[in-house]
DSSP file (Angstrom, degrees, kcal/mol; ACC not computed):
  #  RESIDUE AA STRUCTURE BP1 BP2  ACC     N-H-->O    O-->H-N    N-H-->O    O-->H-N    TCO  KAPPA ALPHA  PHI   PSI    X-CA   Y-CA   Z-CA
    1    1 A X    >>        0   0    0      0, 0.0     4,-1.4     0, 0.0     3,-0.6   0.000 360.0 360.0 360.0 -51.8   44.5   13.8    9.1
    2    2 A X  H 3>  +     0   0    0      1,-0.2     4,-1.9     2,-0.2     5,-0.2   0.850 360.0  62.0 -65.3 -29.0   42.1   12.2   11.5
    3    3 A X  H 3> S+     0   0    0      1,-0.2     4,-1.9     2,-0.2    -1,-0.2   0.900 101.2  51.8 -55.3 -42.3   39.5   14.6   10.2
    4    4 A X  H <> S+     0   0    0     -3,-0.6     4,-2.4     1,-0.2    -1,-0.2   0.893 107.7  50.1 -60.7 -44.5   39.8   13.1    6.7
    5    5 A X  H  X S+     0   0    0     -4,-1.4     4,-2.3     1,-0.2    -1,-0.2   0.871 108.9  53.2 -71.8 -33.8   39.3    9.6    7.8
    6    6 A X  H  X S+     0   0    0     -4,-1.9     4,-2.0     2,-0.2    -1,-0.2   0.887 110.2  47.7 -63.8 -38.7   36.1   10.6    9.8
    7    7 A X  H  X S+     0   0    0     -4,-1.9     4,-1.9     2,-0.2    -2,-0.2   0.873 110.0  51.9 -70.2 -35.9   34.8   12.2    6.6
    8    8 A X  H  X S+     0   0    0     -4,-2.4     4,-2.6     2,-0.2    -2,-0.2   0.916 108.8  51.4 -61.7 -46.8   35.6    9.1    4.6
    9    9 A X  H  X S+     0   0    0     -4,-2.3     4,-1.7     1,-0.2    -2,-0.2   0.914 108.2  51.1 -57.2 -42.6   33.8    6.9    7.1
   10   10 A X  H  X S+     0   0    0     -4,-2.0     4,-1.3     1,-0.2    -1,-0.2   0.895 111.3  47.3 -69.3 -35.1   30.7    9.1    6.9
   11   11 A X  H  X S+     0   0    0     -4,-1.9     4,-1.4     1,-0.2     3,-0.3   0.916 108.7  56.3 -67.4 -37.2   30.6    9.0    3.0
   12   12 A X  H  < S+     0   0    0     -4,-2.6    -1,-0.2     1,-0.2    -2,-0.2   0.862 104.7  52.0 -65.6 -31.3   31.1    5.2    3.1
   13   13 A X  H  < S+     0   0    0     -4,-1.7    -1,-0.2     1,-0.2    -2,-0.2   0.840 111.2  46.7 -70.5 -31.0   28.1    4.8    5.3
   14   14 A X  H  < S+     0   0    0     -4,-1.3    -2,-0.2    -3,-0.3    -1,-0.2   0.684  94.9  93.4 -79.7 -19.4   25.8    6.8    3.0
   15   15 A X  S  < S-     0   0    0     -4,-1.4     3,-0.1     1,-0.1     2,-0.0  -0.238  89.0 -86.9 -74.6 163.0   26.9    5.1   -0.2
   16   16 A X        -     0   0    0      1,-0.1    -1,-0.1    -2,-0.0    -2,-0.1  -0.351  54.4 -91.9 -66.1 150.1   25.2    2.2   -1.8
   17   17 A X        -     0   0    0      1,-0.1    -1,-0.1    -3,-0.1     5,-0.0  -0.317  44.7-111.1 -64.6 145.3   26.2   -1.3   -0.6
   18   18 A X     >  -     0   0    0      1,-0.1     4,-1.8    -3,-0.1     5,-0.1  -0.124  27.1-106.0 -75.4 173.5   29.0   -3.0   -2.6
   19   19 A X  H  > S+     0   0    0      1,-0.2     4,-1.9     2,-0.2     5,-0.1   0.865 122.5  52.8 -67.2 -34.7   28.4   -6.1   -4.7
   20   20 A X  H  > S+     0   0    0      1,-0.2     4,-2.5     2,-0.2    -1,-0.2   0.903 108.4  50.0 -68.3 -36.9   30.1   -8.2   -2.1
   21   21 A X  H  > S+     0   0    0      1,-0.2     4,-2.1     2,-0.2    -2,-0.2   0.866 110.9  48.9 -65.9 -33.7   27.9   -6.8    0.6
   22   22 A X  H  X S+     0   0    0     -4,-1.8     4,-2.5     2,-0.2    -1,-0.2   0.870 110.0  51.7 -71.4 -35.1   24.8   -7.6   -1.5
   23   23 A X  H  X S+     0   0    0     -4,-1.9     4,-2.2     2,-0.2    -2,-0.2   0.906 110.9  48.3 -65.6 -40.4   26.0  -11.1   -2.1
   24   24 A X  H  X S+     0   0    0     -4,-2.5     4,-2.5     2,-0.2    -2,-0.2   0.950 112.5  49.2 -61.3 -49.2   26.5  -11.7    1.7
   25   25 A X  H  X S+     0   0    0     -4,-2.1     4,-1.6     1,-0.2    -2,-0.2   0.919 111.1  48.9 -57.0 -45.6   23.0  -10.3    2.3
   26   26 A X  H  X S+     0   0    0     -4,-2.5     4,-1.8     1,-0.2    -1,-0.2   0.889 111.5  48.5 -62.3 -40.9   21.5  -12.5   -0.3
   27   27 A X  H  X S+     0   0    0     -4,-2.2     4,-1.8     1,-0.2    -1,-0.2   0.832 109.3  54.2 -68.7 -35.0   23.3  -15.6    1.1
   28   28 A X  H  < S+     0   0    0     -4,-2.5     4,-0.5     2,-0.2    -1,-0.2   0.804 106.2  53.1 -66.2 -30.7   22.1  -14.7    4.6
   29   29 A X  H  < S+     0   0    0     -4,-1.6     6,-0.3    -5,-0.2     3,-0.3   0.898 114.6  39.9 -67.7 -43.0   18.5  -14.6    3.3
   30   30 A X  H  < S+     0   0    0     -4,-1.8    -2,-0.2     1,-0.2    -1,-0.2   0.757 116.6  49.9 -80.1 -24.2   18.8  -18.1    1.8
   31   31 A X  S  < S+     0   0    0     -4,-1.8    -1,-0.2    -5,-0.1    -2,-0.2   0.399  86.9 108.4 -94.3  -2.7   20.7  -19.5    4.8
   32   32 A X  S  > S-     0   0    0     -4,-0.5     4,-2.8    -3,-0.3     5,-0.3  -0.308  85.8-110.1 -65.3 158.9   18.3  -18.1    7.3
   33   33 A X  H  > S+     0   0    0      1,-0.2     4,-2.7     2,-0.2     5,-0.2   0.925 121.4  48.9 -58.6 -40.0   16.1  -20.6    9.1
   34   34 A X  H  > S+     0   0    0      1,-0.2     4,-2.6     2,-0.2     5,-0.2   0.904 111.5  48.9 -62.5 -41.0   13.2  -19.2    7.3
   35   35 A X  H  > S+     0   0    0     -6,-0.3     4,-2.3     2,-0.2    -2,-0.2   0.907 112.4  46.7 -65.8 -42.1   14.9  -19.4    4.0
   36   36 A X  H  X S+     0   0    0     -4,-2.8     4,-2.0     2,-0.2     5,-0.2   0.943 115.6  47.2 -68.3 -44.7   16.1  -23.1    4.5
   37   37 A X  H  X S+     0   0    0     -4,-2.7     4,-2.8    -5,-0.3    -2,-0.2   0.963 115.1  43.1 -55.4 -53.5   12.7  -24.1    5.6
   38   38 A X  H  X S+     0   0    0     -4,-2.6     4,-2.3     1,-0.2    -1,-0.2   0.843 113.6  51.1 -70.9 -31.2   10.7  -22.4    2.9
   39   39 A X  H  X S+     0   0    0     -4,-2.3     4,-3.0    -5,-0.2    -1,-0.2   0.897 111.3  49.3 -66.0 -36.9   13.1  -23.5    0.2
   40   40 A X  H  X S+     0   0    0     -4,-2.0     4,-3.1     2,-0.2    -2,-0.2   0.958 112.2  48.7 -67.3 -50.3   12.9  -27.2    1.4
   41   41 A X  H  X S+     0   0    0     -4,-2.8     4,-2.2     1,-0.2    -1,-0.2   0.914 110.8  50.2 -53.4 -46.5    9.0  -26.9    1.4
   42   42 A X  H  X S+     0   0    0     -4,-2.3     4,-2.4     1,-0.2   109,-0.3   0.908 110.7  48.1 -65.3 -45.5    9.0  -25.5   -2.0
   43   43 A X  H  X S+     0   0    0     -4,-3.0     4,-2.8     1,-0.2     5,-0.3   0.907 109.3  55.3 -62.8 -36.4   11.3  -28.3   -3.4
   44   44 A X  H  X S+     0   0    0     -4,-3.1     4,-2.4    -5,-0.2    -2,-0.2   0.944 110.5  43.4 -55.5 -47.3    9.1  -30.8   -1.7
   45   45 A X  H  X S+     0   0    0     -4,-2.2     4,-2.2     2,-0.2    -2,-0.2   0.925 115.9  49.1 -67.7 -41.9    5.9  -29.5   -3.5
   46   46 A X  H  X S+     0   0    0     -4,-2.4     4,-1.7     1,-0.2    -1,-0.2   0.907 112.6  46.2 -68.0 -40.2    7.8  -29.2   -6.8
   47   47 A X  H  X S+     0   0    0     -4,-2.8     4,-2.5     2,-0.2    -1,-0.2   0.894 112.0  53.2 -65.3 -38.2    9.2  -32.8   -6.5
   48   48 A X  H  X S+     0   0    0     -4,-2.4     4,-2.3    -5,-0.3    -2,-0.2   0.902 104.7  54.4 -61.0 -41.1    5.7  -34.0   -5.5
   49   49 A X  H  X S+     0   0    0     -4,-2.2     4,-2.0     2,-0.2    -1,-0.2   0.860 106.3  52.2 -62.2 -38.8    4.3  -32.3   -8.6
   50   50 A X  H  X S+     0   0    0     -4,-1.7     4,-2.6     2,-0.2    -2,-0.2   0.947 109.3  50.9 -59.8 -47.9    6.8  -34.3  -10.8
   51   51 A X  H  X S+     0   0    0     -4,-2.5     4,-2.8     1,-0.2    -2,-0.2   0.916 108.9  49.3 -55.8 -45.1    5.7  -37.4   -9.2
   52   52 A X  H  X S+     0   0    0     -4,-2.3     4,-1.7     1,-0.2    -1,-0.2   0.834 111.8  50.3 -58.2 -37.5    2.0  -36.7   -9.8
   53   53 A X  H  X S+     0   0    0     -4,-2.0     4,-2.2     2,-0.2    -1,-0.2   0.905 110.2  48.0 -71.8 -38.6    2.8  -36.0  -13.4
   54   54 A X  H  X S+     0   0    0     -4,-2.6     4,-2.7     1,-0.2     5,-0.3   0.965 114.0  48.7 -61.5 -50.2    4.8  -39.2  -13.9
   55   55 A X  H  X>S+     0   0    0     -4,-2.8     4,-2.9     1,-0.2     6,-1.0   0.841 110.7  51.3 -59.2 -34.5    1.8  -41.1  -12.2
   56   56 A X  H  X5S+     0   0    0     -4,-1.7     4,-0.9     4,-0.3    -1,-0.2   0.880 112.4  45.2 -68.9 -39.6   -0.6  -39.3  -14.5
   57   57 A X  H  <5S+     0   0    0     -4,-2.2    -2,-0.2     2,-0.1    -1,-0.2   0.947 122.1  37.0 -64.7 -47.3    1.3  -40.3  -17.6
   58   58 A X  H  <5S+     0   0    0     -4,-2.7    -2,-0.2    -5,-0.1    -3,-0.2   0.896 140.4   5.4 -73.5 -50.5    1.8  -43.9  -16.5
   59   59 A X  H  <5S-     0   0    0     -4,-2.9    -3,-0.2    -5,-0.3    -2,-0.1   0.405  88.1-121.0-125.4   0.7   -1.6  -44.6  -14.8
   60   60 A X  S  <<S+     0   0    0     -4,-0.9    -4,-0.3    -5,-0.6    -3,-0.1   0.788  84.4 107.4  57.2  33.2   -3.8  -41.6  -15.3
   61   61 A X        +     0   0    0     -6,-1.0     4,-0.5    -9,-0.1    -5,-0.2   0.291  48.8  82.9-118.7  10.1   -4.1  -41.2  -11.6
   62   62 A X     >  +     0   0    0    -10,-0.2     4,-1.9     1,-0.2     5,-0.2   0.484  67.1  83.3 -93.2  -4.3   -2.0  -38.1  -10.8
   63   63 A X  H  > S+     0   0    0      2,-0.2     4,-1.7     1,-0.2    -1,-0.2   0.922  93.4  41.2 -71.0 -44.6   -4.4  -35.4  -11.7
   64   64 A X  H  > S+     0   0    0      2,-0.2     4,-2.7     1,-0.2     5,-0.2   0.941 115.7  49.0 -66.0 -52.5   -6.4  -35.2   -8.4
   65   65 A X  H  > S+     0   0    0     -4,-0.5     4,-2.6     1,-0.2     5,-0.2   0.887 110.6  54.2 -60.4 -36.5   -3.4  -35.6   -6.1
   66   66 A X  H  X S+     0   0    0     -4,-1.9     4,-2.1     2,-0.2    -1,-0.2   0.916 108.5  46.3 -63.9 -42.2   -1.6  -32.8   -8.1
   67   67 A X  H  X S+     0   0    0     -4,-1.7     4,-2.2     2,-0.2    -2,-0.2   0.912 113.4  51.1 -67.5 -41.1   -4.5  -30.4   -7.6
   68   68 A X  H  X S+     0   0    0     -4,-2.7     4,-2.6     1,-0.2    -2,-0.2   0.949 111.8  46.7 -58.8 -48.7   -4.6  -31.3   -3.8
   69   69 A X  H  X S+     0   0    0     -4,-2.6     4,-2.4     1,-0.2    -1,-0.2   0.848 110.4  52.4 -69.6 -32.1   -0.9  -30.7   -3.4
   70   70 A X  H  X S+     0   0    0     -4,-2.1     4,-2.3     2,-0.2    -1,-0.2   0.885 109.3  50.6 -65.4 -38.5   -1.2  -27.4   -5.4
   71   71 A X  H  X S+     0   0    0     -4,-2.2     4,-2.4     2,-0.2    -2,-0.2   0.921 111.0  47.5 -61.4 -43.3   -3.9  -26.3   -3.1
   72   72 A X  H  X S+     0   0    0     -4,-2.6     4,-3.0     1,-0.2     5,-0.2   0.943 111.2  50.9 -62.4 -43.0   -1.9  -27.1    0.0
   73   73 A X  H  X S+     0   0    0     -4,-2.4     4,-2.7     1,-0.2     5,-0.3   0.892 108.1  52.7 -56.4 -42.2    1.1  -25.4   -1.4
   74   74 A X  H  X S+     0   0    0     -4,-2.3     4,-1.7     2,-0.2    -1,-0.2   0.908 111.9  46.2 -64.1 -39.8   -1.0  -22.3   -2.1
   75   75 A X  H  X S+     0   0    0     -4,-2.4     4,-3.0     2,-0.2     5,-0.2   0.958 114.2  47.4 -57.9 -52.6   -2.2  -22.4    1.5
   76   76 A X  H  X S+     0   0    0     -4,-3.0     4,-2.4     1,-0.2    -2,-0.2   0.957 118.7  39.5 -55.6 -57.3    1.4  -22.9    3.0
   77   77 A X  H  X S+     0   0    0     -4,-2.7     4,-2.1     2,-0.2    -1,-0.2   0.779 113.2  54.9 -69.9 -27.1    2.9  -20.2    0.9
   78   78 A X  H  X S+     0   0    0     -4,-1.7     4,-2.4    -5,-0.3     5,-0.2   0.944 111.0  46.4 -70.9 -46.6    0.0  -17.8    1.3
   79   79 A X  H  X S+     0   0    0     -4,-3.0     4,-3.1     1,-0.2     5,-0.3   0.915 108.9  55.5 -59.4 -42.7    0.3  -18.1    5.0
   80   80 A X  H  X S+     0   0    0     -4,-2.4     4,-2.7    -5,-0.2     5,-0.3   0.940 110.1  45.2 -54.4 -50.8    3.9  -17.6    4.9
   81   81 A X  H  X S+     0   0    0     -4,-2.1     4,-2.3     1,-0.2    -1,-0.2   0.890 114.2  48.5 -61.9 -39.4    3.5  -14.3    3.0
   82   82 A X  H  X S+     0   0    0     -4,-2.4     4,-2.3     2,-0.2    -2,-0.2   0.912 115.5  43.3 -69.2 -44.3    0.8  -13.1    5.3
   83   83 A X  H  X S+     0   0    0     -4,-3.1     4,-2.0    -5,-0.2    -2,-0.2   0.911 116.4  45.4 -71.3 -40.9    2.7  -13.9    8.4
   84   84 A X  H  X S+     0   0    0     -4,-2.7     4,-2.6    -5,-0.3     5,-0.2   0.923 113.1  52.4 -71.8 -40.6    6.1  -12.5    7.2
   85   85 A X  H  X S+     0   0    0     -4,-2.3     4,-2.6    -5,-0.3    -2,-0.2   0.950 110.7  47.5 -57.4 -49.5    4.3   -9.4    5.8
   86   86 A X  H  X S+     0   0    0     -4,-2.3     4,-2.4     2,-0.2    -1,-0.2   0.879 111.9  49.8 -63.4 -38.9    2.6   -8.8    9.3
   87   87 A X  H  X S+     0   0    0     -4,-2.0     4,-2.5     2,-0.2    -1,-0.2   0.912 111.7  48.0 -61.3 -43.5    5.9   -9.2   11.1
   88   88 A X  H  X S+     0   0    0     -4,-2.6     4,-2.0     2,-0.2    -2,-0.2   0.901 111.5  49.9 -65.8 -39.0    7.6   -6.8    8.7
   89   89 A X  H  X S+     0   0    0     -4,-2.6     4,-2.9     2,-0.2     5,-0.3   0.909 110.3  51.0 -65.4 -42.5    4.8   -4.3    9.2
   90   90 A X  H  X S+     0   0    0     -4,-2.4     4,-2.9     1,-0.2     5,-0.2   0.915 110.9  49.2 -64.4 -41.6    5.0   -4.6   13.0
   91   91 A X  H  X S+     0   0    0     -4,-2.5     4,-0.6     1,-0.2    -1,-0.2   0.879 116.0  42.2 -62.4 -40.5    8.8   -4.1   12.9
   92   92 A X  H  < S+     0   0    0     -4,-2.0     4,-0.4    -5,-0.2    -2,-0.2   0.873 124.2  34.7 -70.7 -40.4    8.4   -1.1   10.7
   93   93 A X  H  X S+     0   0    0     -4,-2.9     4,-2.6    -5,-0.2     5,-0.3   0.790 100.9  76.1 -84.3 -33.3    5.4    0.5   12.6
   94   94 A X  H  X S+     0   0    0     -4,-2.9     4,-2.4    -5,-0.3     5,-0.2   0.919  98.4  40.6 -51.5 -60.8    6.2   -0.6   16.1
   95   95 A X  H  X S+     0   0    0     -4,-0.6     4,-1.9     1,-0.2    -1,-0.2   0.845 117.0  52.2 -64.0 -32.3    9.0    2.0   16.9
   96   96 A X  H  > S+     0   0    0     -4,-0.4     4,-2.3    -3,-0.2    -1,-0.2   0.916 109.3  47.8 -67.1 -44.4    7.0    4.8   15.1
   97   97 A X  H  X S+     0   0    0     -4,-2.6     4,-2.5     2,-0.2     5,-0.2   0.915 112.0  49.8 -64.6 -46.2    3.9    4.2   17.0
   98   98 A X  H  X S+     0   0    0     -4,-2.4     4,-2.2    -5,-0.3    -1,-0.2   0.882 111.4  49.1 -58.9 -40.6    5.8    4.2   20.3
   99   99 A X  H  X S+     0   0    0     -4,-1.9     4,-1.1    -5,-0.2    -1,-0.2   0.862 111.5  49.0 -71.7 -35.9    7.5    7.4   19.4
  100  100 A X  H  <>S+     0   0    0     -4,-2.3     5,-2.5     2,-0.2    -2,-0.2   0.848 112.6  47.5 -65.6 -38.6    4.2    9.0   18.5
  101  101 A X  H ><5S+     0   0    0     -4,-2.5     3,-1.8     1,-0.2    -2,-0.2   0.907 108.5  54.3 -74.4 -38.4    2.5    7.9   21.7
  102  102 A X  H 3<5S+     0   0    0     -4,-2.2    -1,-0.2     1,-0.3    -2,-0.2   0.796 107.2  52.3 -68.3 -26.5    5.5    9.1   23.8
  103  103 A X  T 3<5S-     0   0    0     -4,-1.1    -1,-0.3    -5,-0.1    -2,-0.2   0.420 114.8-124.5 -80.8  -6.1    5.0   12.5   22.1
  104  104 A X  T < 5 +     0   0    0     -3,-1.8     2,-0.2     1,-0.2    -3,-0.2   0.900  49.8 167.0  58.5  48.6    1.2   12.3   23.1
  105  105 A X      < -     0   0    0     -5,-2.5    -1,-0.2     1,-0.1     5,-0.1  -0.619  41.9 -93.7 -90.9 156.3    0.0   12.7   19.6
  106  106 A X    >>  -     0   0    0     -2,-0.2     4,-1.5     1,-0.1     3,-0.7  -0.212  29.8-117.5 -68.0 154.5   -3.6   12.0   18.8
  107  107 A X  H 3> S+     0   0    0      1,-0.2     4,-2.0     2,-0.2    -1,-0.1   0.709 112.6  64.8 -67.6 -16.8   -4.5    8.5   17.5
  108  108 A X  H 3> S+     0   0    0      2,-0.2     4,-2.2     1,-0.2    -1,-0.2   0.843 102.7  47.9 -71.6 -32.1   -5.7   10.0   14.3
  109  109 A X  H <> S+     0   0    0     -3,-0.7     4,-2.0     2,-0.2    -2,-0.2   0.902 111.2  49.6 -69.5 -40.4   -2.2   11.1   13.6
  110  110 A X  H  X S+     0   0    0     -4,-1.5     4,-2.0     2,-0.2    -2,-0.2   0.852 110.8  51.4 -62.0 -40.0   -0.9    7.6   14.5
  111  111 A X  H  X S+     0   0    0     -4,-2.0     4,-2.5     2,-0.2    -2,-0.2   0.910 108.1  51.5 -63.9 -46.5   -3.5    6.1   12.2
  112  112 A X  H  X S+     0   0    0     -4,-2.2     4,-2.5     2,-0.2     5,-0.2   0.902 109.3  49.9 -58.7 -41.9   -2.5    8.3    9.3
  113  113 A X  H  X S+     0   0    0     -4,-2.0     4,-2.1     1,-0.2    -1,-0.2   0.929 110.8  50.2 -61.4 -44.6    1.2    7.3    9.7
  114  114 A X  H  X S+     0   0    0     -4,-2.0     4,-2.5     1,-0.2    -2,-0.2   0.859 109.6  49.5 -64.5 -37.4    0.2    3.7    9.8
  115  115 A X  H  X S+     0   0    0     -4,-2.5     4,-2.4     2,-0.2    -1,-0.2   0.922 111.4  50.5 -68.2 -43.2   -1.9    4.0    6.6
  116  116 A X  H  X S+     0   0    0     -4,-2.5     4,-1.7     2,-0.2    -2,-0.2   0.910 113.3  45.0 -59.2 -41.6    1.1    5.9    4.8
  117  117 A X  H  X S+     0   0    0     -4,-2.1     4,-2.4    -5,-0.2    -2,-0.2   0.927 113.4  49.9 -72.2 -41.2    3.5    3.1    5.9
  118  118 A X  H  X S+     0   0    0     -4,-2.5     4,-2.3     1,-0.2    -2,-0.2   0.908 108.8  54.6 -63.2 -38.8    0.9    0.3    4.8
  119  119 A X  H  X S+     0   0    0     -4,-2.4     4,-1.4     2,-0.2    -1,-0.2   0.850 109.3  45.9 -63.3 -39.8    0.5    2.1    1.4
  120  120 A X  H  X S+     0   0    0     -4,-1.7     4,-1.5     2,-0.2    -1,-0.2   0.874 114.1  48.6 -73.2 -37.2    4.3    2.0    0.8
  121  121 A X  H  X S+     0   0    0     -4,-2.4     4,-2.8     1,-0.2    -2,-0.2   0.883 106.7  56.7 -71.9 -34.3    4.5   -1.6    1.8
  122  122 A X  H  X S+     0   0    0     -4,-2.3     4,-1.1     1,-0.2    -1,-0.2   0.895 103.7  53.9 -65.7 -35.2    1.6   -2.4   -0.4
  123  123 A X  H  < S+     0   0    0     -4,-1.4     4,-0.5     1,-0.2     3,-0.3   0.887 112.6  43.4 -62.6 -40.8    3.4   -1.0   -3.4
  124  124 A X  H  X S+     0   0    0     -4,-1.5     4,-0.9     1,-0.2     3,-0.5   0.810 110.9  55.5 -71.1 -32.9    6.3   -3.2   -2.7
  125  125 A X  H  X S+     0   0    0     -4,-2.8     4,-2.6     1,-0.2    -2,-0.2   0.632  90.2  75.9 -80.3 -10.1    4.1   -6.2   -2.0
  126  126 A X  H  X S+     0   0    0     -4,-1.1     4,-2.1    -3,-0.3    -1,-0.2   0.903  94.4  48.8 -60.4 -42.3    2.4   -6.0   -5.3
  127  127 A X  H  > S+     0   0    0     -4,-0.5     4,-2.2    -3,-0.5    -1,-0.2   0.913 113.6  47.1 -65.5 -43.7    5.4   -7.4   -7.1
  128  128 A X  H  X S+     0   0    0     -4,-0.9     4,-2.5     1,-0.2    -2,-0.2   0.927 111.5  50.5 -67.5 -39.2    5.5  -10.3   -4.6
  129  129 A X  H  X S+     0   0    0     -4,-2.6     4,-2.9     1,-0.2    -1,-0.2   0.904 109.5  52.2 -66.3 -34.6    1.7  -10.9   -4.9
  130  130 A X  H  X S+     0   0    0     -4,-2.1     4,-2.4     2,-0.2    -1,-0.2   0.953 109.5  48.7 -65.4 -47.6    2.1  -11.0   -8.7
  131  131 A X  H  X S+     0   0    0     -4,-2.2     4,-2.8     1,-0.2    -1,-0.2   0.915 109.8  53.2 -52.9 -46.9    4.9  -13.6   -8.4
  132  132 A X  H  X S+     0   0    0     -4,-2.5     4,-2.6     1,-0.2    -2,-0.2   0.912 110.5  45.7 -58.9 -47.3    2.7  -15.6   -6.1
  133  133 A X  H  X S+     0   0    0     -4,-2.9     4,-2.2     2,-0.2     5,-0.2   0.884 111.7  51.1 -67.4 -33.3   -0.2  -15.6   -8.6
  134  134 A X  H  X S+     0   0    0     -4,-2.4     4,-2.7    -5,-0.2     5,-0.2   0.948 113.3  45.9 -65.0 -48.2    2.0  -16.5  -11.5
  135  135 A X  H  X S+     0   0    0     -4,-2.8     4,-1.8    -5,-0.2    -2,-0.2   0.904 114.6  49.4 -61.7 -43.3    3.5  -19.5   -9.4
  136  136 A X  H  X S+     0   0    0     -4,-2.6     4,-1.4     2,-0.2    -1,-0.2   0.908 112.9  44.3 -63.1 -48.7    0.0  -20.5   -8.3
  137  137 A X  H  X S+     0   0    0     -4,-2.2     4,-1.5     1,-0.2     3,-0.5   0.941 114.3  49.7 -67.3 -49.2   -1.6  -20.5  -11.8
  138  138 A X  H  < S+     0   0    0     -4,-2.7    -1,-0.2     1,-0.2    -2,-0.2   0.823 109.2  51.0 -65.6 -28.3    1.3  -22.3  -13.4
  139  139 A X  H  < S+     0   0    0     -4,-1.8    -1,-0.2    -5,-0.2    -2,-0.2   0.817 107.3  54.8 -72.3 -25.4    1.4  -25.1  -10.7
  140  140 A X  H  < S+     0   0    0     -4,-1.4     2,-0.2    -3,-0.5    -2,-0.2   0.855  89.4  86.3 -76.4 -33.7   -2.3  -25.7  -11.3
  141  141 A X  S  X S-     0   0    0     -4,-1.5     4,-1.5     1,-0.1     0, 0.0  -0.545  86.3-128.0 -74.3 129.8   -1.9  -26.2  -15.1
  142  142 A X  T  4 S+     0   0    0     -2,-0.2     3,-0.2     1,-0.2     4,-0.2   0.854  98.1  32.3 -54.5 -56.7   -1.0  -29.9  -15.5
  143  143 A X  T >4 S+     0   0    0      1,-0.2     3,-1.3     2,-0.2     4,-0.2   0.874 117.6  53.6 -69.5 -37.0    2.1  -29.8  -17.6
  144  144 A X  G >4 S+     0   0    0      1,-0.3     3,-1.4     2,-0.2     5,-0.2   0.732  92.1  75.1 -73.4 -18.5    3.6  -26.5  -16.3
  145  145 A X  G 3< S+     0   0    0     -4,-1.5    -1,-0.3     1,-0.3    -2,-0.2   0.659  81.6  69.7 -67.3 -11.8    3.3  -27.8  -12.8
  146  146 A X  G <  S+     0   0    0     -3,-1.3    -1,-0.3    -4,-0.2    -2,-0.2   0.719  85.6  83.1 -77.1 -21.5    6.3  -30.1  -13.4
  147  147 A X  S <  S-     0   0    0     -3,-1.4     2,-2.1    -4,-0.2     3,-0.3  -0.493  97.7-104.1 -83.1 158.8    8.6  -27.0  -13.5
  148  148 A X     >  +     0   0    0      1,-0.2     4,-1.7    -2,-0.2     5,-0.1  -0.439  63.0 143.4 -91.7  69.5    9.8  -25.6  -10.2
  149  149 A X  H  > S+     0   0    0     -2,-2.1     4,-2.4    -5,-0.2    -1,-0.2   0.822  70.4  53.0 -74.8 -35.7    7.6  -22.6   -9.9
  150  150 A X  H  > S+     0   0    0     -3,-0.3     4,-2.7     2,-0.2    -1,-0.2   0.904 111.9  47.8 -67.1 -38.9    7.2  -22.8   -6.1
  151  151 A X  H  > S+     0   0    0   -109,-0.3     4,-2.4     2,-0.2    -2,-0.2   0.875 111.0  49.7 -64.1 -42.2   11.0  -22.9   -5.8
  152  152 A X  H  X S+     0   0    0     -4,-1.7     4,-2.5     2,-0.2    -2,-0.2   0.927 112.2  51.1 -61.3 -44.1   11.4  -19.9   -8.2
  153  153 A X  H  X S+     0   0    0     -4,-2.4     4,-2.7     1,-0.2     5,-0.2   0.967 112.6  43.4 -61.1 -55.9    8.7  -18.1   -6.1
  154  154 A X  H  X S+     0   0    0     -4,-2.7     4,-2.6     1,-0.2    -1,-0.2   0.899 115.2  48.5 -53.9 -46.8   10.5  -18.7   -2.8
  155  155 A X  H  X S+     0   0    0     -4,-2.4     4,-2.1     1,-0.2    -1,-0.2   0.854 111.6  49.4 -68.6 -34.4   13.9  -17.9   -4.1
  156  156 A X  H  X S+     0   0    0     -4,-2.5     4,-2.7     2,-0.2    -1,-0.2   0.902 110.6  50.2 -68.7 -38.1   12.7  -14.7   -5.7
  157  157 A X  H  X S+     0   0    0     -4,-2.7     4,-2.2     1,-0.2    -2,-0.2   0.946 113.9  44.6 -63.9 -46.1   11.0  -13.5   -2.5
  158  158 A X  H  X S+     0   0    0     -4,-2.6     4,-1.6    -5,-0.2    -1,-0.2   0.887 113.0  51.4 -63.0 -35.0   14.1  -14.2   -0.4
  159  159 A X  H  X S+     0   0    0     -4,-2.1     4,-1.3     2,-0.2    -2,-0.2   0.917 111.1  47.8 -71.0 -43.0   16.3  -12.6   -3.0
  160  160 A X  H  X S+     0   0    0     -4,-2.7     4,-1.4     1,-0.2    -1,-0.2   0.838 110.9  51.6 -64.8 -31.9   14.0   -9.5   -3.0
  161  161 A X  H  X S+     0   0    0     -4,-2.2     4,-1.3     2,-0.2    -1,-0.2   0.841 106.3  54.0 -69.6 -35.3   14.0   -9.4    0.9
  162  162 A X  H  < S+     0   0    0     -4,-1.6    -1,-0.2     1,-0.2    -2,-0.2   0.813 105.9  53.5 -72.2 -30.0   17.8   -9.5    0.9
  163  163 A X  H  < S+     0   0    0     -4,-1.3    -1,-0.2     1,-0.2    -2,-0.2   0.885 105.0  55.0 -69.7 -41.3   17.8   -6.5   -1.5
  164  164 A X  H  <        0   0    0     -4,-1.4    -2,-0.2     1,-0.1    -1,-0.2   0.803 360.0 360.0 -63.1 -31.3   15.6   -4.5    1.0
  165  165 A X     <        0   0    0     -4,-1.3    -3,-0.2  -143,-0.1    -1,-0.1   0.466 360.0 360.0 101.5 360.0   17.9   -5.0    3.8
């Protein structure tokens, strides 16, 4: 009887996460300090774009401030992606590099392993980069900037990261 429970536990670990586990992971991504801060910044920039649009309609003075806030948002979210991608790569590569060094493998083997890992990450990062480009272009276009593209971008990145685990 105890053998059956051990076998069940082993199969439970290898199965896909349940819907409830995915929901909890998604909520953790949004409620993490990074998620809260970046969602607040995205909402701030999107609300600012609405203000600039209203000022542009009423007094024709919102076009330049809208462009400036879009450029600032581009810089903020671009740095966020670069920093978080770099930290993710360090977490993925760090233990592998240490293991390779402890086995006294050549630096060329370590470099090849790093390039393979970076290639895999680049394939995953293409989707995020495409979303970033869409959000940036849509925020620069005057009428489209009133929609919450920065908020959509941040929420989709956080959702994708929660799926990765």
